[in-house]
C-alpha positions, 0 to 999 in steps of 0.5 A: 624138868627142871624148868617145870619144877621151877615153875611149879615152885614158883606158882606155890610160892605165889599160892602162899603169898596171896594166902598169907595177904590174903589171912592178913587182910582179914585179920586186919579190919575191924569187928565193931561198926564205925561211931556215928549218928542218925541225924534226920534219918542220914548216919554221919561219922562221929567225927564231923560231929565233934568237928563241928562241935569244935568249930562252935567252941573255936568261935566262942574262944575268938569272941573271948580272946577279942573280948579281952584284947589277947587276939591282937597278940597272936600273930599267925591267926591262920594257924592259931584257929585251926590248930584251936579248932583241932585241939577241940576236936581231938579232945572231944573225940577222946572224951567221947569215943576212946 
């Protein structure tokens, strides 16, 4: 009899846990759609568009750096340009979608 009560108590605790987890998952979902653009009929997330524009801006900044002779002073180029691209991506995202 005591064993049956213990088993029943575990089952009720499990039900409460599942209900709490389900409620938490339902409350943590977003209420709005993700920002996206329709490009030729396909929807692309906005972060891809921000990343593409950031790549173009990074290329333009590289040309400016080469023209003024600053690129030779930027030592780890493999870090400088990805960080510059990330800066442009996040800045564009914050300006247009926050």
